[in-house]
Residue, then its C-alpha position, 0 to 999 in steps of 0.5 A: m486321487r493324490v495324483r490330482a491334488l498334486a496337480g492342483v496344487a501344481g497348478a495353483v503354485g503355477g498360477l500364483w508366479a503369474l500373478l507374480v511375475r505378470g505384477a497382477l499380485t503383490l504381495d505387501l505383508g509388512v513382515g520381513r521387510r529387505v530393502r537391496p539397492l537398485g543402480p546406480l546406472t549412469v549414462r553419459i549423454d551429447a546433448p544438453r539437460e534441458l532436451v534429455f529431460e524432454v525426451v525422458s517425461s515428455p512421452y508422461l506429460g505429453r501425447t504418447t508415441r505409438a511406439l510406446e504403446k506397447k510399453l507406456k499407457v499414462l492412466e491418468r495425468g496431472q501438471d508434474m505427475v502422472l500416474a502410469a503403467h509400465f510394460t515390460e516382457i519377460r519370459g513370455l509374460v508381459a509384468t505391469t508396473v503401475e507406478t507415479v511418476r513425478f517430475e521436477p525441471p529439468s534436473h530430478v524424474h521421481f518413481r514409485l511404484v503403487r502396484g508391482p510384483v514387488p511392495h516397495v519400489v522407488e527410484q529416481f532419475l538424476l539429471n547434471e550437466t556436463p563440459e560435453g552434456t547431460e550425465l543422467e544416473y538412475t538410482g533406487e531400492l526395492g523392497t519385499d518381504l518374507w526375509a530368505l524368501g523376499r531377498w531370493w524374488g527381490a534379487a530376480v526382480a532386482r535382474q530384470w528391473e535393472t535390465a529394463v531400466e538399462s533399455s529405457l536409459a539407452a533409447v534415453k540417449h539415442e533419442a538426445e542424441r539424435r535431436a541434439t543432431r539435428g537440433k545442430r545441423l538446422s543451426 
């Protein structure tokens, strides 16, 4: 009888864990909230700022390419703001975050978490012109509840979050520089 009860508890805990990791369950208790920074991450891109902004914004404001369909789904689209689901594979599970994404051409992109594995995330991309092209800086903050337990969970989520952002920034750099090089060859 005890073995069944323990198995039931373990199954329930495992199920809750999977829901948290996948972003299907957000615990927003407002108790013991701790906020930690995300970033800063900076990428130098050999492309004009307007082109980099276009690369960042076009999957949201325009048509999402097939290559990005497994990572992004725009749920609602406005003129300068979207509600989007982002999908990230983490240890065999797909984490889904839902975020508002607001655009201020050509220098800012703001993200605010609506649903995900933690109750609070705000982020931004800041695009600065440089003599060589563009410097894209990522900053943000991530908040969790429940004091030390939340701090531990926030650290685990932040590692994965920043890894996903680094991957996105590398893809933006690659695509913007590819387009800039193609544009130079056509000139």
